[in-house]
Jmol script that loads the backbone (N, CA, C; Angstrom):
load data "model"
ATOM      1  N   UNK A   1     -23.065  -6.259 -21.655  1.00  0.00           N
ATOM      2  CA  UNK A   1     -23.072  -5.233 -20.620  1.00  0.00           C
ATOM      3  C   UNK A   1     -21.860  -5.387 -19.702  1.00  0.00           C
ATOM      4  N   UNK A   2     -21.522  -6.623 -19.355  1.00  0.00           N
ATOM      5  CA  UNK A   2     -20.393  -6.871 -18.470  1.00  0.00           C
ATOM      6  C   UNK A   2     -19.084  -6.422 -19.122  1.00  0.00           C
ATOM      7  N   UNK A   3     -18.952  -6.625 -20.418  1.00  0.00           N
ATOM      8  CA  UNK A   3     -17.749  -6.186 -21.131  1.00  0.00           C
ATOM      9  C   UNK A   3     -17.589  -4.669 -21.052  1.00  0.00           C
ATOM     10  N   UNK A   4     -18.682  -3.966 -21.203  1.00  0.00           N
ATOM     11  CA  UNK A   4     -18.635  -2.504 -21.145  1.00  0.00           C
ATOM     12  C   UNK A   4     -18.193  -2.024 -19.765  1.00  0.00           C
ATOM     13  N   UNK A   5     -18.669  -2.689 -18.729  1.00  0.00           N
ATOM     14  CA  UNK A   5     -18.292  -2.311 -17.362  1.00  0.00           C
ATOM     15  C   UNK A   5     -16.799  -2.527 -17.141  1.00  0.00           C
ATOM     16  N   UNK A   6     -16.276  -3.657 -17.601  1.00  0.00           N
ATOM     17  CA  UNK A   6     -14.845  -3.921 -17.451  1.00  0.00           C
ATOM     18  C   UNK A   6     -14.013  -2.926 -18.256  1.00  0.00           C
ATOM     19  N   UNK A   7     -14.480  -2.599 -19.452  1.00  0.00           N
ATOM     20  CA  UNK A   7     -13.765  -1.641 -20.290  1.00  0.00           C
ATOM     21  C   UNK A   7     -13.723  -0.272 -19.613  1.00  0.00           C
ATOM     22  N   UNK A   8     -14.826   0.136 -19.018  1.00  0.00           N
ATOM     23  CA  UNK A   8     -14.888   1.412 -18.312  1.00  0.00           C
ATOM     24  C   UNK A   8     -13.945   1.408 -17.119  1.00  0.00           C
ATOM     25  N   UNK A   9     -13.880   0.292 -16.376  1.00  0.00           N
ATOM     26  CA  UNK A   9     -12.968   0.190 -15.236  1.00  0.00           C
ATOM     27  C   UNK A   9     -11.517   0.357 -15.678  1.00  0.00           C
ATOM     28  N   UNK A  10     -11.173  -0.221 -16.823  1.00  0.00           N
ATOM     29  CA  UNK A  10      -9.799  -0.113 -17.310  1.00  0.00           C
ATOM     30  C   UNK A  10      -9.485   1.309 -17.755  1.00  0.00           C
ATOM     31  N   UNK A  11     -10.460   1.988 -18.313  1.00  0.00           N
ATOM     32  CA  UNK A  11     -10.239   3.349 -18.781  1.00  0.00           C
ATOM     33  C   UNK A  11     -10.191   4.342 -17.626  1.00  0.00           C
ATOM     34  N   UNK A  12     -10.881   4.064 -16.559  1.00  0.00           N
ATOM     35  CA  UNK A  12     -10.929   4.951 -15.395  1.00  0.00           C
ATOM     36  C   UNK A  12     -10.377   4.216 -14.180  1.00  0.00           C
ATOM     37  N   UNK A  13      -9.055   4.190 -14.011  1.00  0.00           N
ATOM     38  CA  UNK A  13      -8.491   3.467 -12.871  1.00  0.00           C
ATOM     39  C   UNK A  13      -8.955   4.074 -11.548  1.00  0.00           C
ATOM     40  N   UNK A  14      -9.047   3.223 -10.545  1.00  0.00           N
ATOM     41  CA  UNK A  14      -9.470   3.681  -9.221  1.00  0.00           C
ATOM     42  C   UNK A  14      -8.381   4.549  -8.606  1.00  0.00           C
ATOM     43  N   UNK A  15      -8.804   5.584  -7.909  1.00  0.00           N
ATOM     44  CA  UNK A  15      -7.867   6.475  -7.241  1.00  0.00           C
ATOM     45  C   UNK A  15      -8.034   6.342  -5.738  1.00  0.00           C
ATOM     46  N   UNK A  16      -6.947   6.566  -5.024  1.00  0.00           N
ATOM     47  CA  UNK A  16      -6.969   6.493  -3.569  1.00  0.00           C
ATOM     48  C   UNK A  16      -5.953   7.487  -3.022  1.00  0.00           C
ATOM     49  N   UNK A  17      -5.977   7.662  -1.718  1.00  0.00           N
ATOM     50  CA  UNK A  17      -5.033   8.550  -1.041  1.00  0.00           C
ATOM     51  C   UNK A  17      -4.274   7.731  -0.008  1.00  0.00           C
ATOM     52  N   UNK A  18      -2.962   7.868  -0.018  1.00  0.00           N
ATOM     53  CA  UNK A  18      -2.105   7.146   0.917  1.00  0.00           C
ATOM     54  C   UNK A  18      -2.452   7.561   2.345  1.00  0.00           C
ATOM     55  N   UNK A  19      -2.641   6.573   3.209  1.00  0.00           N
ATOM     56  CA  UNK A  19      -3.012   6.837   4.598  1.00  0.00           C
ATOM     57  C   UNK A  19      -1.854   7.437   5.391  1.00  0.00           C
ATOM     58  N   UNK A  20      -0.639   7.255   4.913  1.00  0.00           N
ATOM     59  CA  UNK A  20       0.515   7.737   5.652  1.00  0.00           C
ATOM     60  C   UNK A  20       0.941   9.147   5.236  1.00  0.00           C
ATOM     61  N   UNK A  21       1.104   9.370   3.926  1.00  0.00           N
ATOM     62  CA  UNK A  21       1.622  10.667   3.474  1.00  0.00           C
ATOM     63  C   UNK A  21       0.586  11.550   2.792  1.00  0.00           C
ATOM     64  N   UNK A  22      -0.579  11.000   2.446  1.00  0.00           N
ATOM     65  CA  UNK A  22      -1.630  11.786   1.821  1.00  0.00           C
ATOM     66  C   UNK A  22      -1.500  11.950   0.318  1.00  0.00           C
ATOM     67  N   UNK A  23      -0.537  11.260  -0.280  1.00  0.00           N
ATOM     68  CA  UNK A  23      -0.320  11.347  -1.724  1.00  0.00           C
ATOM     69  C   UNK A  23      -1.452  10.655  -2.477  1.00  0.00           C
ATOM     70  N   UNK A  24      -1.920  11.271  -3.569  1.00  0.00           N
ATOM     71  CA  UNK A  24      -2.976  10.672  -4.382  1.00  0.00           C
ATOM     72  C   UNK A  24      -2.342   9.668  -5.340  1.00  0.00           C
ATOM     73  N   UNK A  25      -2.856   8.446  -5.342  1.00  0.00           N
ATOM     74  CA  UNK A  25      -2.317   7.380  -6.188  1.00  0.00           C
ATOM     75  C   UNK A  25      -3.446   6.707  -6.948  1.00  0.00           C
ATOM     76  N   UNK A  26      -3.108   6.110  -8.082  1.00  0.00           N
ATOM     77  CA  UNK A  26      -4.095   5.383  -8.876  1.00  0.00           C
ATOM     78  C   UNK A  26      -3.858   3.892  -8.712  1.00  0.00           C
ATOM     79  N   UNK A  27      -4.854   3.116  -9.086  1.00  0.00           N
ATOM     80  CA  UNK A  27      -4.775   1.667  -8.967  1.00  0.00           C
ATOM     81  C   UNK A  27      -3.507   1.169  -9.651  1.00  0.00           C
ATOM     82  N   UNK A  28      -2.793   0.282  -8.988  1.00  0.00           N
ATOM     83  CA  UNK A  28      -1.534  -0.220  -9.499  1.00  0.00           C
ATOM     84  C   UNK A  28      -0.340   0.480  -8.875  1.00  0.00           C
ATOM     85  N   UNK A  29      -0.562   1.627  -8.245  1.00  0.00           N
ATOM     86  CA  UNK A  29       0.507   2.379  -7.592  1.00  0.00           C
ATOM     87  C   UNK A  29       0.385   2.345  -6.072  1.00  0.00           C
ATOM     88  N   UNK A  30      -0.606   1.635  -5.562  1.00  0.00           N
ATOM     89  CA  UNK A  30      -0.773   1.570  -4.111  1.00  0.00           C
ATOM     90  C   UNK A  30      -0.953   0.126  -3.658  1.00  0.00           C
ATOM     91  N   UNK A  31      -0.742  -0.090  -2.373  1.00  0.00           N
ATOM     92  CA  UNK A  31      -0.845  -1.408  -1.761  1.00  0.00           C
ATOM     93  C   UNK A  31      -1.780  -1.299  -0.570  1.00  0.00           C
ATOM     94  N   UNK A  32      -2.704  -2.246  -0.457  1.00  0.00           N
ATOM     95  CA  UNK A  32      -3.548  -2.312   0.732  1.00  0.00           C
ATOM     96  C   UNK A  32      -2.804  -3.169   1.748  1.00  0.00           C
ATOM     97  N   UNK A  33      -2.445  -2.568   2.877  1.00  0.00           N
ATOM     98  CA  UNK A  33      -1.627  -3.233   3.882  1.00  0.00           C
ATOM     99  C   UNK A  33      -2.242  -3.000   5.255  1.00  0.00           C
ATOM    100  N   UNK A  34      -2.591  -4.072   5.929  1.00  0.00           N
ATOM    101  CA  UNK A  34      -3.200  -4.024   7.259  1.00  0.00           C
ATOM    102  C   UNK A  34      -4.400  -3.084   7.295  1.00  0.00           C
ATOM    103  N   UNK A  35      -5.238  -3.167   6.266  1.00  0.00           N
ATOM    104  CA  UNK A  35      -6.457  -2.376   6.211  1.00  0.00           C
ATOM    105  C   UNK A  35      -6.265  -0.923   5.815  1.00  0.00           C
ATOM    106  N   UNK A  36      -5.055  -0.544   5.441  1.00  0.00           N
ATOM    107  CA  UNK A  36      -4.766   0.829   5.022  1.00  0.00           C
ATOM    108  C   UNK A  36      -4.252   0.821   3.590  1.00  0.00           C
ATOM    109  N   UNK A  37      -4.442   1.921   2.903  1.00  0.00           N
ATOM    110  CA  UNK A  37      -3.907   2.085   1.553  1.00  0.00           C
ATOM    111  C   UNK A  37      -2.631   2.904   1.664  1.00  0.00           C
ATOM    112  N   UNK A  38      -1.531   2.347   1.142  1.00  0.00           N
ATOM    113  CA  UNK A  38      -0.239   3.016   1.199  1.00  0.00           C
ATOM    114  C   UNK A  38       0.361   3.125  -0.194  1.00  0.00           C
ATOM    115  N   UNK A  39       1.039   4.244  -0.468  1.00  0.00           N
ATOM    116  CA  UNK A  39       1.786   4.353  -1.718  1.00  0.00           C
ATOM    117  C   UNK A  39       3.013   3.441  -1.593  1.00  0.00           C
ATOM    118  N   UNK A  40       3.683   3.200  -2.691  1.00  0.00           N
ATOM    119  CA  UNK A  40       4.814   2.273  -2.694  1.00  0.00           C
ATOM    120  C   UNK A  40       5.911   2.716  -1.727  1.00  0.00           C
ATOM    121  N   UNK A  41       6.204   4.018  -1.679  1.00  0.00           N
ATOM    122  CA  UNK A  41       7.260   4.520  -0.799  1.00  0.00           C
ATOM    123  C   UNK A  41       6.934   4.280   0.675  1.00  0.00           C
ATOM    124  N   UNK A  42       5.699   4.581   1.071  1.00  0.00           N
ATOM    125  CA  UNK A  42       5.297   4.394   2.468  1.00  0.00           C
ATOM    126  C   UNK A  42       5.238   2.911   2.823  1.00  0.00           C
ATOM    127  N   UNK A  43       4.840   2.081   1.862  1.00  0.00           N
ATOM    128  CA  UNK A  43       4.793   0.639   2.099  1.00  0.00           C
ATOM    129  C   UNK A  43       6.198   0.106   2.368  1.00  0.00           C
ATOM    130  N   UNK A  44       7.163   0.529   1.571  1.00  0.00           N
ATOM    131  CA  UNK A  44       8.540   0.088   1.788  1.00  0.00           C
ATOM    132  C   UNK A  44       9.071   0.565   3.133  1.00  0.00           C
ATOM    133  N   UNK A  45       8.757   1.796   3.501  1.00  0.00           N
ATOM    134  CA  UNK A  45       9.188   2.324   4.797  1.00  0.00           C
ATOM    135  C   UNK A  45       8.573   1.519   5.933  1.00  0.00           C
ATOM    136  N   UNK A  46       7.306   1.150   5.776  1.00  0.00           N
ATOM    137  CA  UNK A  46       6.614   0.358   6.798  1.00  0.00           C
ATOM    138  C   UNK A  46       7.263  -1.024   6.934  1.00  0.00           C
ATOM    139  N   UNK A  47       7.604  -1.633   5.805  1.00  0.00           N
ATOM    140  CA  UNK A  47       8.259  -2.940   5.843  1.00  0.00           C
ATOM    141  C   UNK A  47       9.619  -2.853   6.523  1.00  0.00           C
ATOM    142  N   UNK A  48      10.397  -1.829   6.189  1.00  0.00           N
ATOM    143  CA  UNK A  48      11.708  -1.657   6.812  1.00  0.00           C
ATOM    144  C   UNK A  48      11.572  -1.468   8.315  1.00  0.00           C
ATOM    145  N   UNK A  49      10.575  -0.707   8.735  1.00  0.00           N
ATOM    146  CA  UNK A  49      10.341  -0.473  10.158  1.00  0.00           C
ATOM    147  C   UNK A  49      10.001  -1.789  10.859  1.00  0.00           C
ATOM    148  N   UNK A  50       9.161  -2.606  10.238  1.00  0.00           N
ATOM    149  CA  UNK A  50       8.781  -3.884  10.833  1.00  0.00           C
ATOM    150  C   UNK A  50       9.962  -4.835  10.904  1.00  0.00           C
ATOM    151  N   UNK A  51      10.848  -4.804   9.922  1.00  0.00           N
ATOM    152  CA  UNK A  51      12.037  -5.646   9.943  1.00  0.00           C
ATOM    153  C   UNK A  51      12.953  -5.202  11.070  1.00  0.00           C
ATOM    154  N   UNK A  52      13.123  -3.890  11.240  1.00  0.00           N
ATOM    155  CA  UNK A  52      13.964  -3.366  12.315  1.00  0.00           C
ATOM    156  C   UNK A  52      13.424  -3.776  13.681  1.00  0.00           C
ATOM    157  N   UNK A  53      12.125  -3.689  13.869  1.00  0.00           N
ATOM    158  CA  UNK A  53      11.511  -4.081  15.140  1.00  0.00           C
ATOM    159  C   UNK A  53      11.689  -5.576  15.367  1.00  0.00           C
ATOM    160  N   UNK A  54      11.525  -6.369  14.323  1.00  0.00           N
ATOM    161  CA  UNK A  54      11.705  -7.815  14.433  1.00  0.00           C
ATOM    162  C   UNK A  54      13.129  -8.171  14.806  1.00  0.00           C
ATOM    163  N   UNK A  55      14.096  -7.459  14.269  1.00  0.00           N
ATOM    164  CA  UNK A  55      15.497  -7.712  14.590  1.00  0.00           C
ATOM    165  C   UNK A  55      15.772  -7.374  16.049  1.00  0.00           C
ATOM    166  N   UNK A  56      15.177  -6.301  16.558  1.00  0.00           N
ATOM    167  CA  UNK A  56      15.367  -5.927  17.956  1.00  0.00           C
ATOM    168  C   UNK A  56      14.750  -6.969  18.880  1.00  0.00           C
ATOM    169  N   UNK A  57      13.582  -7.481  18.527  1.00  0.00           N
ATOM    170  CA  UNK A  57      12.911  -8.473  19.361  1.00  0.00           C
ATOM    171  C   UNK A  57      13.713  -9.761  19.457  1.00  0.00           C
ATOM    172  N   UNK A  58      14.338 -10.168  18.366  1.00  0.00           N
ATOM    173  CA  UNK A  58      15.045 -11.446  18.370  1.00  0.00           C
ATOM    174  C   UNK A  58      16.434 -11.335  18.987  1.00  0.00           C
ATOM    175  N   UNK A  59      16.932 -10.137  19.212  1.00  0.00           N
ATOM    176  CA  UNK A  59      18.268  -9.944  19.765  1.00  0.00           C
ATOM    177  C   UNK A  59      18.218  -9.521  21.229  1.00  0.00           C
ATOM    178  N   UNK A  60      17.135  -9.825  21.899  1.00  0.00           N
ATOM    179  CA  UNK A  60      16.977  -9.411  23.287  1.00  0.00           C
ATOM    180  C   UNK A  60      17.989 -10.075  24.209  1.00  0.00           C
ATOM    181  N   UNK A  61      18.297  -9.402  25.283  1.00  0.00           N
ATOM    182  CA  UNK A  61      19.258  -9.942  26.249  1.00  0.00           C
ATOM    183  C   UNK A  61      18.573 -10.931  27.176  1.00  0.00           C
ATOM    184  N   UNK A  62      19.281 -11.985  27.450  1.00  0.00           N
ATOM    185  CA  UNK A  62      18.964 -12.948  28.437  1.00  0.00           C
ATOM    186  C   UNK A  62      17.739 -13.622  28.546  1.00  0.00           C
TER     187      UNK A  62
END
end "model"
wireframe off; spacefill off
backbone 0.3
color backbone group
């Protein structure tokens, strides 16, 4: 019975919707990040934004 369940899961990948852009994605095409589901493009944009903020914080004056 367990084998059948795993086989069914592989045949029917899980689907989700990106929390940022609303794009429908299937399992393997999305990332769960900080409790949200993001497509690969939005995840990369989020990472770039966090890097930019981190760079600003470390370059503060005085």
